[in-house]
N, C-alpha and C positions, 0 to 999 in steps of 0.2 A: 206535544205530539205534532202540532202543526209546524213548529220550528224544525223538527227532524225531517218532515216531508219536504219542507222548503230547502233544507240543506242537501238532501239527496237529489232533488230536482236540479239544483244548481250544479252539483258535482257531475251529474249525468250530462247536463248541457255542456259543461266545460270539457268533459272527455270527448263528447261528440264533436265539438268544434275543433279540438286538437286533432282528432282522427280525420276530419274533413279537410282541414287547412294544411296539415303536415305534408301531404304529397305536393301541394301547390308551392308551399314554401321551399321544399327540398328541390323542386325543379328550378325555381327562381335562384336558389342558392348555387346550384350546379352551373347555371348559365353564366355566373360571374367568376367561376373557377377555371383554372387551367386543367387540361386533360390529365396531366401528371398528378395534380393534387386530387382529382376526382377518383382516380383508380388506385392511389397509393395510401391515402389516409382518410379517416372519418372525421370531418370537421363540420361544425354547425354554422359556420360563416366562412366566407372566402379568406384565405391567408394572403394570396396574391391576387388582389382584385383586378379584373380585366374586363374590358368591353370588346375584346377581340372577336368573340363569337357573334355578337350583334353586328359588328362591323362586317364580318364575313357575309351575313345574311343580307345586309342592305347594299353591299357592293357586288355580290355575285349574282348575275342574272338567273342562274339555275335555281337560286333560292327565292329572291324577291318576286320573280315572275310567277312562282307557284302561288303566292298569296294573291296576286292580281288575277290569275286564271280562276282561282277558287271563288273570289268575290264576283267575277263576271258571271260565271254560270249559276252561282247561288242566287244572285239578284234576278237573273233572267227566270230561273225556276220559280222563285217566290212570286214574281209578278204574274207569270202565266198561271200558276196554281191558284192564286186568288181570283184572277179573271175568269177561270173556268169554274171554280168552286162556288162563287157567289150566285150565279144564276141557277146552278144545279141545286145548291142548298135551298134556295128560295122555292124551287119547284117541289122539293121533297117536303118542305114545311107548310106549303100552302095548297097543294093539290094532291088528290088521291087518284091513282091510276092502276091499272092491272099490273101486278108484279112489282109495285113500288118498293115493298119491303124486301123482296128478293134482290132487286137491283141494289138497294142500299146495303144489304148484307154482302153482296158480291164485291162492292167497292171496298168494304172493310177487309175482306179476305186478301185483297191485294196488299194492304198494309201489313197483314200477318205473314205474307209469303217472304221467305228469305231472298235477298237480292240475287243469289247465285242461280236461282231458278230462271230468272229472266236474262241472265248473262249471255248465253249462247244465242238466243233469238235477237237480242239487241246487237250483238257483235256482227252477225251475218247480215242483218237488215241495214245497219249503218254502213257496212262495207259495200253493200250493193248500191246505196244512194250517195256514197262519197262523203258521209258525215263523220267518219272516224277522225279522232284527234281534233275535234272542234268543241267549242264551249256549248253550242246548241245541242250537241249529242248528249252530253252529260245532263244538261238542263231538262231535256225531253225525257231522258231515262228516269230521272228522279220524280217526274210527274206521276209515274205509276204508284208511288208511295205517298207523295205529299198531297195530291188532289183528294184521295179518299179521306185522309186525315183532316184536311181543311173543310171538306163537305160535312164531315161528322161534327166538327166543332161549330161551324157556322149554322148548321141546321138547328142545333140546340138553342143558339141565341135567337134565331129568327122565329122559332116556335114560341118563344117567350114574348114576342111582340104581338099585341092583339090584332086580329084580322080587321077589326073595325077601322083601324088607321088606314088600311088599304082601301076599304070601301069609301071612307070619307074623302080620301084624296081623289078617287075616280069621280065621285059626285061633284067635287069642286073643279073638275075639268083637267086634272093633271094627267099627262101621258105617262105610260109606264116608265120610260127612261128618266123623265123628270122627277117622278115620284120616288123612284129607286135611289137616285143620286142625291136628291135634296132633302128627302124626308126619311126614307127607310134606312139608308146607309149610315147616317149619323146616329141612329138609334142603336145600331149594332157595331159601332166603331170599336168597342172593347173586344168583341168577338173577332173582328178583322185583325186587330193588333195581336191577339193571342194566336190566331191561325198563321199570321205572317211570322211570328216568332218561332213557332214550331217548324214551319216549312224551312225557314232560314237555318235553324240549328240542325235539323235532320239532313238537309242537303250539305251543310258545311262539314259534318263529321263522317259522312258516308265515304267508304274507302274502296270497296270492291268494284263497283261500276265505274267510279271516277278513275281508278287506276287502269282498268282494262280497256276502257273506251278512249283513252288518251295515251300519247307517247311522248311528244315533244312540245307542240305548239300550244296545247291546252292542258298540260300536265299540272294537276293541283298540288297544293302544299302537302296534303296527306300522303300522296304518292312520293313526293320528294323526300319526306321524312323517313320513308322506309328504305332509302338508298344512301345511307350515310356511312356504309362500311367501305373502307379503303384498304390499301395494302398495309397500312400502319395500324389498322384496327378500327373500332367504332369511335366516331368523333362525338363523344358524349356532350361536350360543352355546346357545340353548335346545335345538336339535337335538343338539348334543354332550352336553349335560347329560342329555337323555332317553336317549341311547345309553348313557351310563355307568350310569344307573339300570336300563336294560334288562338289563345284564349281571348285576346284583346277584341276582335270583332264581335264575338258573342257577348262580351261584357258591355260593349257599346250598344248593341241591340237591346239587351236587357235594360240598360239605363233609359233608353228612349221609350220603351213600351212597358215599363215597370208598373205604371198605374193601370194600364189595360190588362196586364197579366193578373194583377190582384183582383180586379173586377171579374176577370174571366174565371178564375178559380171559384169565385163566390156565386156567379150567375150562370155560367155555361156548363158544357159537358166536361170541361177539363178536370 
């Protein structure tokens, strides 16, 4: 009986892995094919292997600048989100004030709201201040969604740290900045890693605000990928290669924070 259960579990896991990996493999497979082969025949590996699509992305400024623009505003957003969320989460975890639970819930409702709701206000506000088509515009717009998420994650980690540590540090003569940076922050570094990961990923994949608030100078890769139609039709190979390269930054981030993510799932709110 136990052997049958083990066999079924192994079969289910294998099917799940095939289901999860197949789209990624197919996109990688398409990125090395010619457009003629992509639209004409069904093949599980390239017959006419080519790097032409990747060469197009790395040599065409319209493509590689999209990756640079995306990385710039995503990094800016992640840094600002953590800088704002850390003191806010500490306040929610250590102090009780009138309306604290209502404010906390209001922050989470911003994460629940569709980006289209904020699109018109952001567009008119940034047009008035001359922030349209800048990296800062997209980074600030994404704060509406990433700061509540970071506060929610970090508050869970901070609440797990005993208050006695704060009191002992104050008795020993630590100022709050020194205590927060040298004692408290290392204790919640797993939570910071998890929050940074989610802020990076949500900002990286967001399309509507990034596409609407930019046009040329700060246009992200997600917006560039939606404009691959030409007079000859859809450039499937370039689009597949761009998709493969879009996964790379997320994979690198996961590699560096993988230990923090594992602890975050075990200890925090994630």
